[in-house]
C-alpha positions as CSV (number, residue, x, y, z in Angstrom):
1,M,146.8,19.5,127.8
2,N,149.1,22.4,128.2
3,I,151.6,22.9,131.0
4,S,151.1,26.0,133.1
5,Q,154.0,28.3,133.7
6,K,154.0,27.3,137.4
7,D,154.1,23.6,136.5
8,L,156.8,24.2,133.9
9,E,159.0,26.0,136.4
10,I,158.6,23.2,138.9
11,I,159.5,20.6,136.3
12,M,162.5,22.6,135.1
13,Q,163.7,23.0,138.8
14,L,163.5,19.2,139.2
15,I,165.6,18.7,136.1
16,M,168.1,21.4,136.9
17,Y,168.7,20.4,140.5
18,S,168.9,16.8,139.7
19,G,171.5,17.5,137.0
20,E,173.5,19.7,139.3
21,A,173.5,17.1,142.1
22,K,174.7,14.4,139.6
23,G,177.4,16.7,138.3
24,L,178.6,17.4,141.9
25,A,178.8,13.7,142.5
26,M,180.8,13.1,139.4
27,K,183.3,15.8,140.5
28,A,183.4,14.1,143.9
29,I,184.4,10.9,142.3
30,Q,187.2,12.7,140.4
31,E,188.5,14.3,143.5
32,A,188.5,10.9,145.3
33,K,190.4,9.5,142.4
34,R,193.0,12.2,142.8
35,G,193.2,11.4,146.5
36,D,191.5,14.5,147.9
37,K,189.0,12.9,150.3
38,G,188.1,16.2,151.9
39,K,187.1,17.8,148.6
40,A,185.2,14.6,147.6
41,D,183.3,14.6,150.8
42,E,182.4,18.3,150.5
43,L,181.2,17.8,146.9
44,M,179.0,14.9,147.9
45,K,177.6,17.0,150.8
46,Q,176.8,19.7,148.2
47,G,175.3,17.1,145.9
48,H,173.0,15.8,148.6
49,Q,171.9,19.4,149.5
50,T,171.1,20.0,145.9
51,L,169.2,16.7,145.7
52,V,167.0,18.0,148.6
53,K,166.0,21.0,146.4
54,A,165.1,18.5,143.6
55,H,163.0,16.6,146.1
56,Q,161.3,19.8,147.2
57,A,160.3,20.5,143.6
58,Q,158.9,17.0,143.3
59,T,157.1,17.3,146.6
60,S,155.4,20.5,145.4
61,M,154.1,18.5,142.4
62,L,152.9,15.7,144.7
63,T,151.2,18.2,147.0
64,Q,149.4,19.8,144.1
65,E,148.1,16.4,142.9
66,A,147.1,15.4,146.5
67,A,145.1,18.7,146.7
68,G,143.2,17.7,143.6
69,E,145.0,19.8,141.1
70,E,145.7,18.1,137.8
71,I,149.4,17.6,137.0
72,P,150.0,17.4,133.3
73,I,151.6,14.0,132.5
74,Q,153.6,14.8,129.4
75,L,157.0,13.7,128.3
76,L,158.7,16.6,130.1
77,T,157.1,15.6,133.4
78,I,158.3,12.0,133.0
79,H,161.7,13.3,131.9
80,S,162.0,15.3,135.1
81,Q,161.1,12.3,137.3
82,D,163.6,10.2,135.3
83,H,166.4,12.7,136.0
84,L,165.6,12.6,139.7
85,M,165.6,8.8,140.0
86,N,168.9,8.5,138.0
87,T,170.5,11.1,140.2
88,I,169.5,9.3,143.4
89,T,171.1,6.1,141.9
90,F,174.1,8.0,140.8
91,L,174.7,9.5,144.2
92,D,174.4,6.1,145.8
93,L,177.0,4.6,143.4
94,A,179.3,7.7,143.8
95,K,179.4,7.1,147.5
96,E,180.5,3.5,147.0
97,I,183.1,4.5,144.4
98,I,184.5,7.2,146.6
99,E,184.7,4.7,149.5
100,L,186.7,2.4,147.3
101,Y,189.1,5.1,146.2
102,N,189.6,6.1,149.9
103,R,190.8,2.6,150.7
């Protein structure tokens, strides 16, 4: 089964936004480590906003499937979902780490 251009774009958005959100959370941890709580909080806010974009990409895939459209389940599709789940976990952990640095 081949992935359509539309599906490929959605999958790549999911990977891209997830990676960007994770990167922002990592930068937030580094800022908290340096003692810049304000910058850390701003980066985490940006990370969550970017995560919303990843969720929107995922939701478009789920909506397609719910409408009866076939979503190709290939390694790239699974990889994109893996990125999203890892990013969600990473943001949760980053929040806790930043809180510890702020003490």
